[in-house]
PDB file of N, CA, C and O in Angstrom:
ATOM      1  N   ARG A   1       0.970  -1.044   0.221  1.00  0.00           N
ATOM      2  CA  ARG A   1      -0.101   0.192  -0.309  1.00  0.00           C
ATOM      3  C   ARG A   1       1.027   1.073  -0.223  1.00  0.00           C
ATOM      4  O   ARG A   1       1.343   1.383  -1.372  1.00  0.00           O
ATOM      5  N   ILE A   2       2.022   1.792   0.902  1.00  0.00           N
ATOM      6  CA  ILE A   2       2.794   2.425   0.690  1.00  0.00           C
ATOM      7  C   ILE A   2       3.195   2.532  -0.764  1.00  0.00           C
ATOM      8  O   ILE A   2       2.601   3.470  -1.295  1.00  0.00           O
ATOM      9  N   GLY A   3       4.007   1.882  -1.589  1.00  0.00           N
ATOM     10  CA  GLY A   3       4.452   1.847  -2.435  1.00  0.00           C
ATOM     11  C   GLY A   3       3.611   2.131  -3.741  1.00  0.00           C
ATOM     12  O   GLY A   3       4.115   2.748  -4.680  1.00  0.00           O
ATOM     13  N   ILE A   4       2.327   1.667  -3.771  1.00  0.00           N
ATOM     14  CA  ILE A   4       0.947   2.643  -4.184  1.00  0.00           C
ATOM     15  C   ILE A   4       0.712   4.291  -3.833  1.00  0.00           C
ATOM     16  O   ILE A   4       0.172   5.123  -4.561  1.00  0.00           O
ATOM     17  N   ARG A   5       1.174   4.450  -2.756  1.00  0.00           N
ATOM     18  CA  ARG A   5       1.346   5.853  -2.631  1.00  0.00           C
ATOM     19  C   ARG A   5       1.850   6.471  -2.698  1.00  0.00           C
ATOM     20  O   ARG A   5       1.491   7.645  -2.607  1.00  0.00           O
ATOM     21  N   HIS A   6       3.319   5.990  -2.956  1.00  0.00           N
ATOM     22  CA  HIS A   6       4.297   7.495  -3.222  1.00  0.00           C
ATOM     23  C   HIS A   6       4.643   6.879  -4.824  1.00  0.00           C
ATOM     24  O   HIS A   6       5.364   7.449  -5.643  1.00  0.00           O
ATOM     25  N   LEU A   7       4.101   5.881  -4.977  1.00  0.00           N
ATOM     26  CA  LEU A   7       3.653   6.004  -6.602  1.00  0.00           C
ATOM     27  C   LEU A   7       2.789   7.191  -7.175  1.00  0.00           C
ATOM     28  O   LEU A   7       3.119   8.065  -7.977  1.00  0.00           O
ATOM     29  N   ALA A   8       1.545   6.964  -6.513  1.00  0.00           N
ATOM     30  CA  ALA A   8       0.242   8.680  -6.673  1.00  0.00           C
ATOM     31  C   ALA A   8       1.310   9.123  -6.247  1.00  0.00           C
ATOM     32  O   ALA A   8       2.360   8.620  -6.648  1.00  0.00           O
ATOM     33  N   ALA A   9       1.316   9.982  -5.493  1.00  0.00           N
ATOM     34  CA  ALA A   9       2.381  10.956  -4.919  1.00  0.00           C
ATOM     35  C   ALA A   9       3.093  11.542  -6.129  1.00  0.00           C
ATOM     36  O   ALA A   9       2.451  12.399  -6.737  1.00  0.00           O
ATOM     37  N   MET A  10       3.873  11.344  -6.426  1.00  0.00           N
ATOM     38  CA  MET A  10       5.276  10.765  -7.371  1.00  0.00           C
ATOM     39  C   MET A  10       4.652  11.378  -8.565  1.00  0.00           C
ATOM     40  O   MET A  10       4.634  12.603  -8.679  1.00  0.00           O
ATOM     41  N   ASP A  11       4.045  10.453  -9.626  1.00  0.00           N
ATOM     42  CA  ASP A  11       2.656  11.013 -10.429  1.00  0.00           C
ATOM     43  C   ASP A  11       2.352  12.031 -10.241  1.00  0.00           C
ATOM     44  O   ASP A  11       2.903  12.765 -11.062  1.00  0.00           O
ATOM     45  N   THR A  12       1.474  12.792  -9.288  1.00  0.00           N
ATOM     46  CA  THR A  12       0.872  13.640  -8.945  1.00  0.00           C
ATOM     47  C   THR A  12       1.693  14.869  -9.232  1.00  0.00           C
ATOM     48  O   THR A  12       1.435  15.655 -10.144  1.00  0.00           O
ATOM     49  N   ALA A  13       2.849  14.998  -8.265  1.00  0.00           N
ATOM     50  CA  ALA A  13       3.338  15.487  -8.329  1.00  0.00           C
ATOM     51  C   ALA A  13       4.165  16.156  -9.990  1.00  0.00           C
ATOM     52  O   ALA A  13       4.369  17.368 -10.056  1.00  0.00           O
ATOM     53  N   ILE A  14       4.445  15.513 -10.839  1.00  0.00           N
ATOM     54  CA  ILE A  14       4.421  15.608 -12.303  1.00  0.00           C
ATOM     55  C   ILE A  14       3.297  15.729 -13.229  1.00  0.00           C
ATOM     56  O   ILE A  14       3.269  15.906 -14.447  1.00  0.00           O
ATOM     57  N   VAL A  15       2.294  15.577 -12.273  1.00  0.00           N
ATOM     58  CA  VAL A  15       1.417  15.938 -13.414  1.00  0.00           C
ATOM     59  C   VAL A  15       0.858  17.551 -13.177  1.00  0.00           C
ATOM     60  O   VAL A  15       0.251  18.254 -13.985  1.00  0.00           O
ATOM     61  N   LEU A  16       1.290  17.879 -11.759  1.00  0.00           N
ATOM     62  CA  LEU A  16       1.012  19.070 -11.352  1.00  0.00           C
ATOM     63  C   LEU A  16       2.219  20.264 -11.443  1.00  0.00           C
ATOM     64  O   LEU A  16       2.176  21.415 -11.010  1.00  0.00           O
ATOM     65  N   PHE A  17       3.322  19.560 -12.174  1.00  0.00           N
ATOM     66  CA  PHE A  17       4.674  20.799 -12.321  1.00  0.00           C
ATOM     67  C   PHE A  17       4.078  20.813 -14.513  1.00  0.00           C
ATOM     68  O   PHE A  17       3.725  21.806 -15.149  1.00  0.00           O
ATOM     69  N   ALA A  18       4.170  19.724 -14.901  1.00  0.00           N
ATOM     70  CA  ALA A  18       3.374  19.750 -15.881  1.00  0.00           C
ATOM     71  C   ALA A  18       2.517  21.027 -16.508  1.00  0.00           C
ATOM     72  O   ALA A  18       2.594  21.860 -17.411  1.00  0.00           O
ATOM     73  N   LEU A  19       1.561  20.580 -15.314  1.00  0.00           N
ATOM     74  CA  LEU A  19       0.749  21.999 -15.664  1.00  0.00           C
ATOM     75  C   LEU A  19       0.616  23.141 -15.300  1.00  0.00           C
ATOM     76  O   LEU A  19      -0.261  23.962 -15.568  1.00  0.00           O
ATOM     77  N   SER A  20       1.965  23.243 -14.345  1.00  0.00           N
ATOM     78  CA  SER A  20       2.125  24.645 -14.112  1.00  0.00           C
ATOM     79  C   SER A  20       3.194  24.857 -15.207  1.00  0.00           C
ATOM     80  O   SER A  20       3.241  26.075 -15.374  1.00  0.00           O
ATOM     81  N   PHE A  21       3.894  24.375 -15.863  1.00  0.00           N
ATOM     82  CA  PHE A  21       5.118  24.950 -17.153  1.00  0.00           C
ATOM     83  C   PHE A  21       3.852  24.843 -18.314  1.00  0.00           C
ATOM     84  O   PHE A  21       3.994  25.739 -19.146  1.00  0.00           O
ATOM     85  N   ALA A  22       3.037  24.258 -18.499  1.00  0.00           N
ATOM     86  CA  ALA A  22       2.015  24.616 -19.801  1.00  0.00           C
ATOM     87  C   ALA A  22       1.628  25.916 -19.455  1.00  0.00           C
ATOM     88  O   ALA A  22       1.588  26.858 -20.246  1.00  0.00           O
ATOM     89  N   LEU A  23       1.328  25.962 -18.200  1.00  0.00           N
ATOM     90  CA  LEU A  23       0.597  27.803 -18.617  1.00  0.00           C
ATOM     91  C   LEU A  23       1.757  29.166 -18.639  1.00  0.00           C
ATOM     92  O   LEU A  23       1.792  30.199 -19.306  1.00  0.00           O
ATOM     93  N   ARG A  24       2.669  28.584 -17.546  1.00  0.00           N
ATOM     94  CA  ARG A  24       3.871  29.814 -17.837  1.00  0.00           C
ATOM     95  C   ARG A  24       4.698  29.512 -19.048  1.00  0.00           C
ATOM     96  O   ARG A  24       5.734  30.176 -19.069  1.00  0.00           O
ATOM     97  N   ASP A  25       4.533  28.669 -20.099  1.00  0.00           N
ATOM     98  CA  ASP A  25       4.917  28.611 -21.522  1.00  0.00           C
ATOM     99  C   ASP A  25       4.073  29.915 -22.016  1.00  0.00           C
ATOM    100  O   ASP A  25       4.756  30.427 -22.903  1.00  0.00           O
ATOM    101  N   ARG A  26       2.896  30.665 -21.826  1.00  0.00           N
ATOM    102  CA  ARG A  26       2.908  31.969 -22.017  1.00  0.00           C
ATOM    103  C   ARG A  26       3.526  33.157 -22.232  1.00  0.00           C
ATOM    104  O   ARG A  26       3.217  33.989 -23.085  1.00  0.00           O
ATOM    105  N   SER A  27       4.432  33.221 -21.415  1.00  0.00           N
ATOM    106  CA  SER A  27       5.252  34.578 -20.554  1.00  0.00           C
ATOM    107  C   SER A  27       6.270  33.983 -21.372  1.00  0.00           C
ATOM    108  O   SER A  27       7.296  34.007 -20.692  1.00  0.00           O
ATOM    109  N   ASP A  28       6.494  33.489 -22.429  1.00  0.00           N
ATOM    110  CA  ASP A  28       7.919  33.182 -23.005  1.00  0.00           C
ATOM    111  C   ASP A  28       9.016  33.243 -22.156  1.00  0.00           C
ATOM    112  O   ASP A  28      10.002  33.875 -22.535  1.00  0.00           O
ATOM    113  N   PHE A  29       9.018  32.556 -20.796  1.00  0.00           N
ATOM    114  CA  PHE A  29      10.037  32.597 -19.979  1.00  0.00           C
ATOM    115  C   PHE A  29      11.167  33.786 -20.156  1.00  0.00           C
ATOM    116  O   PHE A  29      12.316  33.540 -20.522  1.00  0.00           O
ATOM    117  N   ALA A  30      10.690  35.089 -19.849  1.00  0.00           N
ATOM    118  CA  ALA A  30      11.190  36.366 -19.572  1.00  0.00           C
ATOM    119  C   ALA A  30      11.580  36.475 -17.916  1.00  0.00           C
ATOM    120  O   ALA A  30      10.614  36.250 -17.186  1.00  0.00           O
ATOM    121  N   TRP A  31      12.457  36.689 -17.442  1.00  0.00           N
ATOM    122  CA  TRP A  31      12.934  36.841 -16.301  1.00  0.00           C
ATOM    123  C   TRP A  31      12.312  38.005 -15.568  1.00  0.00           C
ATOM    124  O   TRP A  31      12.565  38.055 -14.364  1.00  0.00           O
ATOM    125  N   HIS A  32      11.358  39.180 -16.198  1.00  0.00           N
ATOM    126  CA  HIS A  32      10.969  40.313 -16.005  1.00  0.00           C
ATOM    127  C   HIS A  32       9.636  39.781 -15.791  1.00  0.00           C
ATOM    128  O   HIS A  32       9.002  40.283 -14.863  1.00  0.00           O
ATOM    129  N   ALA A  33       8.872  38.495 -16.744  1.00  0.00           N
ATOM    130  CA  ALA A  33       7.380  38.225 -16.346  1.00  0.00           C
ATOM    131  C   ALA A  33       6.939  37.410 -15.453  1.00  0.00           C
ATOM    132  O   ALA A  33       7.100  36.196 -15.322  1.00  0.00           O
ATOM    133  N   THR A  34       6.079  38.559 -14.537  1.00  0.00           N
ATOM    134  CA  THR A  34       5.549  36.991 -13.347  1.00  0.00           C
ATOM    135  C   THR A  34       5.056  36.119 -14.050  1.00  0.00           C
ATOM    136  O   THR A  34       4.940  36.327 -15.258  1.00  0.00           O
ATOM    137  N   ALA A  35       4.574  34.730 -13.391  1.00  0.00           N
ATOM    138  CA  ALA A  35       3.841  34.047 -13.591  1.00  0.00           C
ATOM    139  C   ALA A  35       2.735  33.529 -13.161  1.00  0.00           C
ATOM    140  O   ALA A  35       2.838  33.309 -11.954  1.00  0.00           O
ATOM    141  N   PRO A  36       1.867  33.271 -13.520  1.00  0.00           N
ATOM    142  CA  PRO A  36       0.320  33.397 -13.415  1.00  0.00           C
ATOM    143  C   PRO A  36      -0.096  32.595 -12.269  1.00  0.00           C
ATOM    144  O   PRO A  36       0.365  31.458 -12.164  1.00  0.00           O
ATOM    145  N   PRO A  37      -1.265  33.241 -11.019  1.00  0.00           N
ATOM    146  CA  PRO A  37      -1.347  33.086 -10.278  1.00  0.00           C
ATOM    147  C   PRO A  37      -1.524  31.295  -9.815  1.00  0.00           C
ATOM    148  O   PRO A  37      -1.190  30.499  -8.937  1.00  0.00           O
ATOM    149  N   PRO A  38      -2.526  31.409 -11.496  1.00  0.00           N
ATOM    150  CA  PRO A  38      -2.723  29.555 -11.228  1.00  0.00           C
ATOM    151  C   PRO A  38      -1.564  28.259 -11.771  1.00  0.00           C
ATOM    152  O   PRO A  38      -1.697  27.077 -11.453  1.00  0.00           O
ATOM    153  N   ALA A  39      -0.624  28.711 -12.501  1.00  0.00           N
ATOM    154  CA  ALA A  39       0.950  28.453 -12.093  1.00  0.00           C
ATOM    155  C   ALA A  39       1.229  28.280 -10.760  1.00  0.00           C
ATOM    156  O   ALA A  39       1.084  27.293 -10.038  1.00  0.00           O
ATOM    157  N   LEU A  40       1.672  29.440 -10.525  1.00  0.00           N
ATOM    158  CA  LEU A  40       1.961  29.539  -8.880  1.00  0.00           C
ATOM    159  C   LEU A  40       1.385  28.460  -7.594  1.00  0.00           C
ATOM    160  O   LEU A  40       2.125  27.858  -6.815  1.00  0.00           O
ATOM    161  N   ALA A  41       0.222  28.418  -7.607  1.00  0.00           N
ATOM    162  CA  ALA A  41      -0.752  27.359  -6.976  1.00  0.00           C
ATOM    163  C   ALA A  41      -0.347  25.877  -7.314  1.00  0.00           C
ATOM    164  O   ALA A  41      -0.248  24.907  -6.563  1.00  0.00           O
ATOM    165  N   LEU A  42      -0.079  26.026  -9.075  1.00  0.00           N
ATOM    166  CA  LEU A  42      -0.521  24.154  -8.837  1.00  0.00           C
ATOM    167  C   LEU A  42       1.437  24.057  -8.178  1.00  0.00           C
ATOM    168  O   LEU A  42       1.725  23.159  -7.386  1.00  0.00           O
ATOM    169  N   SER A  43       2.665  25.191  -8.703  1.00  0.00           N
ATOM    170  CA  SER A  43       3.861  24.280  -8.015  1.00  0.00           C
ATOM    171  C   SER A  43       3.890  24.594  -6.748  1.00  0.00           C
ATOM    172  O   SER A  43       4.904  24.421  -6.072  1.00  0.00           O
ATOM    173  N   PHE A  44       2.973  25.009  -6.353  1.00  0.00           N
ATOM    174  CA  PHE A  44       3.268  24.534  -4.522  1.00  0.00           C
ATOM    175  C   PHE A  44       2.325  23.124  -4.475  1.00  0.00           C
ATOM    176  O   PHE A  44       2.613  21.955  -4.217  1.00  0.00           O
ATOM    177  N   ILE A  45       1.636  23.492  -4.679  1.00  0.00           N
ATOM    178  CA  ILE A  45       0.395  21.762  -4.935  1.00  0.00           C
ATOM    179  C   ILE A  45       1.764  20.305  -5.423  1.00  0.00           C
ATOM    180  O   ILE A  45       1.761  19.146  -5.010  1.00  0.00           O
ATOM    181  N   GLY A  46       2.389  20.713  -6.026  1.00  0.00           N
ATOM    182  CA  GLY A  46       3.391  20.029  -6.640  1.00  0.00           C
ATOM    183  C   GLY A  46       3.668  19.768  -5.698  1.00  0.00           C
ATOM    184  O   GLY A  46       3.106  18.841  -5.115  1.00  0.00           O
ATOM    185  N   LEU A  47       4.799  20.583  -5.066  1.00  0.00           N
ATOM    186  CA  LEU A  47       5.993  20.490  -4.667  1.00  0.00           C
ATOM    187  C   LEU A  47       5.490  19.951  -3.476  1.00  0.00           C
ATOM    188  O   LEU A  47       6.239  19.001  -3.251  1.00  0.00           O
ATOM    189  N   ALA A  48       4.282  20.034  -2.187  1.00  0.00           N
ATOM    190  CA  ALA A  48       3.677  19.757  -1.621  1.00  0.00           C
ATOM    191  C   ALA A  48       3.760  18.389  -2.006  1.00  0.00           C
ATOM    192  O   ALA A  48       4.740  17.736  -1.645  1.00  0.00           O
ATOM    193  N   ALA A  49       2.523  17.673  -2.951  1.00  0.00           N
ATOM    194  CA  ALA A  49       3.071  16.365  -3.010  1.00  0.00           C
ATOM    195  C   ALA A  49       4.639  15.551  -3.704  1.00  0.00           C
ATOM    196  O   ALA A  49       4.658  14.361  -4.018  1.00  0.00           O
ATOM    197  N   LEU A  50       5.799  16.445  -3.831  1.00  0.00           N
ATOM    198  CA  LEU A  50       6.620  15.684  -3.640  1.00  0.00           C
ATOM    199  C   LEU A  50       7.078  15.654  -2.462  1.00  0.00           C
ATOM    200  O   LEU A  50       8.135  15.024  -2.468  1.00  0.00           O
ATOM    201  N   ALA A  51       6.828  15.998  -1.518  1.00  0.00           N
ATOM    202  CA  ALA A  51       7.705  15.935  -0.239  1.00  0.00           C
ATOM    203  C   ALA A  51       6.548  14.495   0.049  1.00  0.00           C
ATOM    204  O   ALA A  51       7.008  13.365   0.211  1.00  0.00           O
ATOM    205  N   LEU A  52       5.058  14.771   0.074  1.00  0.00           N
ATOM    206  CA  LEU A  52       4.184  13.699   0.532  1.00  0.00           C
ATOM    207  C   LEU A  52       5.150  12.257  -0.047  1.00  0.00           C
ATOM    208  O   LEU A  52       5.493  11.314   0.666  1.00  0.00           O
ATOM    209  N   GLY A  53       5.441  12.424  -1.500  1.00  0.00           N
ATOM    210  CA  GLY A  53       6.389  10.870  -2.108  1.00  0.00           C
ATOM    211  C   GLY A  53       7.298  10.850  -1.757  1.00  0.00           C
ATOM    212  O   GLY A  53       7.722   9.715  -1.539  1.00  0.00           O
ATOM    213  N   THR A  54       8.248  12.023  -1.448  1.00  0.00           N
ATOM    214  CA  THR A  54       9.489  11.653  -0.560  1.00  0.00           C
ATOM    215  C   THR A  54       9.050  10.888   0.710  1.00  0.00           C
ATOM    216  O   THR A  54       9.626   9.813   0.873  1.00  0.00           O
ATOM    217  N   TRP A  55       8.325  11.170   1.445  1.00  0.00           N
ATOM    218  CA  TRP A  55       8.305  10.778   3.014  1.00  0.00           C
ATOM    219  C   TRP A  55       7.544   9.418   2.988  1.00  0.00           C
ATOM    220  O   TRP A  55       7.590   8.657   3.954  1.00  0.00           O
ATOM    221  N   TYR A  56       6.903   9.157   1.950  1.00  0.00           N
ATOM    222  CA  TYR A  56       6.393   7.541   1.701  1.00  0.00           C
ATOM    223  C   TYR A  56       7.567   6.963   1.179  1.00  0.00           C
ATOM    224  O   TYR A  56       7.050   5.940   0.731  1.00  0.00           O
ATOM    225  N   GLY A  57       8.694   6.861   0.918  1.00  0.00           N
ATOM    226  CA  GLY A  57       9.650   7.069  -0.235  1.00  0.00           C
ATOM    227  C   GLY A  57      10.540   6.440   0.854  1.00  0.00           C
ATOM    228  O   GLY A  57      10.846   5.261   1.032  1.00  0.00           O
ATOM    229  N   ALA A  58      10.885   7.609   1.565  1.00  0.00           N
ATOM    230  CA  ALA A  58      11.638   6.867   3.082  1.00  0.00           C
ATOM    231  C   ALA A  58      11.881   6.521   4.008  1.00  0.00           C
ATOM    232  O   ALA A  58      12.775   6.523   4.855  1.00  0.00           O
ATOM    233  N   GLY A  59      10.351   5.963   3.667  1.00  0.00           N
ATOM    234  CA  GLY A  59       9.329   5.331   4.503  1.00  0.00           C
ATOM    235  C   GLY A  59       9.929   3.498   4.038  1.00  0.00           C
ATOM    236  O   GLY A  59      10.447   2.618   4.726  1.00  0.00           O
ATOM    237  N   LEU A  60       9.571   3.554   2.697  1.00  0.00           N
ATOM    238  CA  LEU A  60       9.841   2.351   1.987  1.00  0.00           C
ATOM    239  C   LEU A  60      11.042   1.957   2.224  1.00  0.00           C
ATOM    240  O   LEU A  60      11.277   0.749   2.252  1.00  0.00           O
ATOM    241  N   THR A  61      11.899   2.758   2.412  1.00  0.00           N
ATOM    242  CA  THR A  61      13.285   2.566   2.574  1.00  0.00           C
ATOM    243  C   THR A  61      14.113   2.062   3.887  1.00  0.00           C
ATOM    244  O   THR A  61      15.009   1.218   3.859  1.00  0.00           O
ATOM    245  N   TYR A  62      13.677   2.688   4.941  1.00  0.00           N
ATOM    246  CA  TYR A  62      14.275   3.403   6.576  1.00  0.00           C
ATOM    247  C   TYR A  62      13.403   2.091   7.433  1.00  0.00           C
ATOM    248  O   TYR A  62      13.857   1.151   8.085  1.00  0.00           O
ATOM    249  N   ARG A  63      11.821   2.524   7.084  1.00  0.00           N
ATOM    250  CA  ARG A  63      11.325   1.599   7.658  1.00  0.00           C
ATOM    251  C   ARG A  63      10.994   0.139   7.753  1.00  0.00           C
ATOM    252  O   ARG A  63      10.600  -0.500   8.729  1.00  0.00           O
ATOM    253  N   HIS A  64      11.287  -0.321   6.296  1.00  0.00           N
ATOM    254  CA  HIS A  64      10.743  -1.450   5.528  1.00  0.00           C
ATOM    255  C   HIS A  64      11.754  -2.102   4.863  1.00  0.00           C
ATOM    256  O   HIS A  64      11.773  -3.286   4.524  1.00  0.00           O
ATOM    257  N   GLY A  65      12.584  -1.267   4.699  1.00  0.00           N
ATOM    258  CA  GLY A  65      13.842  -1.851   3.887  1.00  0.00           C
ATOM    259  C   GLY A  65      13.945  -2.687   2.766  1.00  0.00           C
ATOM    260  O   GLY A  65      14.587  -3.730   2.639  1.00  0.00           O
ATOM    261  N   VAL A  66      13.122  -2.003   1.851  1.00  0.00           N
ATOM    262  CA  VAL A  66      13.024  -2.141   0.353  1.00  0.00           C
ATOM    263  C   VAL A  66      14.303  -0.995  -0.369  1.00  0.00           C
ATOM    264  O   VAL A  66      14.615   0.144  -0.021  1.00  0.00           O
ATOM    265  N   HIS A  67      14.913  -2.010  -1.663  1.00  0.00           N
ATOM    266  CA  HIS A  67      15.387  -1.401  -1.536  1.00  0.00           C
ATOM    267  C   HIS A  67      15.569  -2.182  -3.521  1.00  0.00           C
ATOM    268  O   HIS A  67      14.848  -2.930  -4.181  1.00  0.00           O
ATOM    269  N   VAL A  68      16.986  -1.433  -3.823  1.00  0.00           N
ATOM    270  CA  VAL A  68      17.590  -2.066  -4.790  1.00  0.00           C
ATOM    271  C   VAL A  68      18.674  -3.309  -4.659  1.00  0.00           C
ATOM    272  O   VAL A  68      19.585  -2.903  -3.938  1.00  0.00           O
ATOM    273  N   GLU A  69      18.820  -4.107  -4.907  1.00  0.00           N
ATOM    274  CA  GLU A  69      19.683  -4.648  -4.380  1.00  0.00           C
ATOM    275  C   GLU A  69      20.867  -4.788  -4.743  1.00  0.00           C
ATOM    276  O   GLU A  69      20.716  -5.479  -5.750  1.00  0.00           O
ATOM    277  N   ALA A  70      22.362  -4.556  -4.595  1.00  0.00           N
ATOM    278  CA  ALA A  70      22.901  -4.862  -5.544  1.00  0.00           C
ATOM    279  C   ALA A  70      24.164  -6.017  -5.944  1.00  0.00           C
ATOM    280  O   ALA A  70      24.878  -6.867  -5.413  1.00  0.00           O
ATOM    281  N   VAL A  71      23.895  -5.429  -7.177  1.00  0.00           N
ATOM    282  CA  VAL A  71      24.786  -6.954  -8.137  1.00  0.00           C
ATOM    283  C   VAL A  71      26.085  -6.151  -8.847  1.00  0.00           C
ATOM    284  O   VAL A  71      26.179  -5.108  -9.494  1.00  0.00           O
ATOM    285  N   GLU A  72      27.004  -7.141  -8.407  1.00  0.00           N
ATOM    286  CA  GLU A  72      28.332  -7.269  -8.854  1.00  0.00           C
ATOM    287  C   GLU A  72      28.734  -7.602  -9.917  1.00  0.00           C
ATOM    288  O   GLU A  72      28.595  -8.785 -10.228  1.00  0.00           O
ATOM    289  N   VAL A  73      29.465  -6.539 -10.983  1.00  0.00           N
ATOM    290  CA  VAL A  73      28.922  -6.723 -12.572  1.00  0.00           C
ATOM    291  C   VAL A  73      30.585  -6.655 -13.036  1.00  0.00           C
ATOM    292  O   VAL A  73      31.318  -5.670 -12.952  1.00  0.00           O
ATOM    293  N   ASP A  74      30.918  -7.964 -13.529  1.00  0.00           N
ATOM    294  CA  ASP A  74      32.224  -8.055 -14.349  1.00  0.00           C
ATOM    295  C   ASP A  74      32.762  -6.788 -14.973  1.00  0.00           C
ATOM    296  O   ASP A  74      31.698  -6.607 -15.564  1.00  0.00           O
ATOM    297  N   LEU A  75      33.210  -6.152 -15.208  1.00  0.00           N
ATOM    298  CA  LEU A  75      33.415  -5.234 -16.361  1.00  0.00           C
ATOM    299  C   LEU A  75      34.722  -5.027 -16.742  1.00  0.00           C
ATOM    300  O   LEU A  75      35.111  -3.975 -17.250  1.00  0.00           O
ATOM    301  N   SER A  76      35.531  -6.141 -16.483  1.00  0.00           N
ATOM    302  CA  SER A  76      36.848  -6.624 -16.596  1.00  0.00           C
ATOM    303  C   SER A  76      36.850  -7.032 -18.527  1.00  0.00           C
ATOM    304  O   SER A  76      37.961  -7.416 -18.895  1.00  0.00           O
ATOM    305  N   GLY A  77      36.187  -6.996 -19.230  1.00  0.00           N
ATOM    306  CA  GLY A  77      35.347  -7.538 -20.698  1.00  0.00           C
ATOM    307  C   GLY A  77      35.371  -9.028 -21.059  1.00  0.00           C
ATOM    308  O   GLY A  77      35.498  -9.951 -20.254  1.00  0.00           O
ATOM    309  N   PRO A  78      35.237  -9.123 -22.338  1.00  0.00           N
ATOM    310  CA  PRO A  78      34.346 -10.607 -22.809  1.00  0.00           C
ATOM    311  C   PRO A  78      35.865 -11.355 -22.067  1.00  0.00           C
ATOM    312  O   PRO A  78      36.804 -10.690 -21.631  1.00  0.00           O
ATOM    313  N   ARG A  79      35.782 -12.958 -22.077  1.00  0.00           N
ATOM    314  CA  ARG A  79      36.347 -13.790 -21.451  1.00  0.00           C
ATOM    315  C   ARG A  79      36.885 -14.559 -22.674  1.00  0.00           C
ATOM    316  O   ARG A  79      36.274 -14.238 -23.693  1.00  0.00           O
ATOM    317  N   SER A  80      37.546 -15.192 -22.812  1.00  0.00           N
ATOM    318  CA  SER A  80      38.610 -16.100 -23.740  1.00  0.00           C
ATOM    319  C   SER A  80      38.362 -17.817 -23.675  1.00  0.00           C
ATOM    320  O   SER A  80      39.091 -18.570 -24.320  1.00  0.00           O
TER     321      SER A  80
END
């Protein structure tokens, strides 16, 4: 369940940041242009979703011990 929550939070963050980017695209990304309020709101909500997903991911790693197993790779080249 925690893995699904982590996935959902991270996917939500990506979608929110993409929507914010699309709204900011109208400003030509000029340094002097202010971002539209909906774009800023989506960025802050995306940041909250990212923080929640990070919290779930840290719980998976440190509390439940979910991690990628290390595999030794032989990089010495082909064997004769």
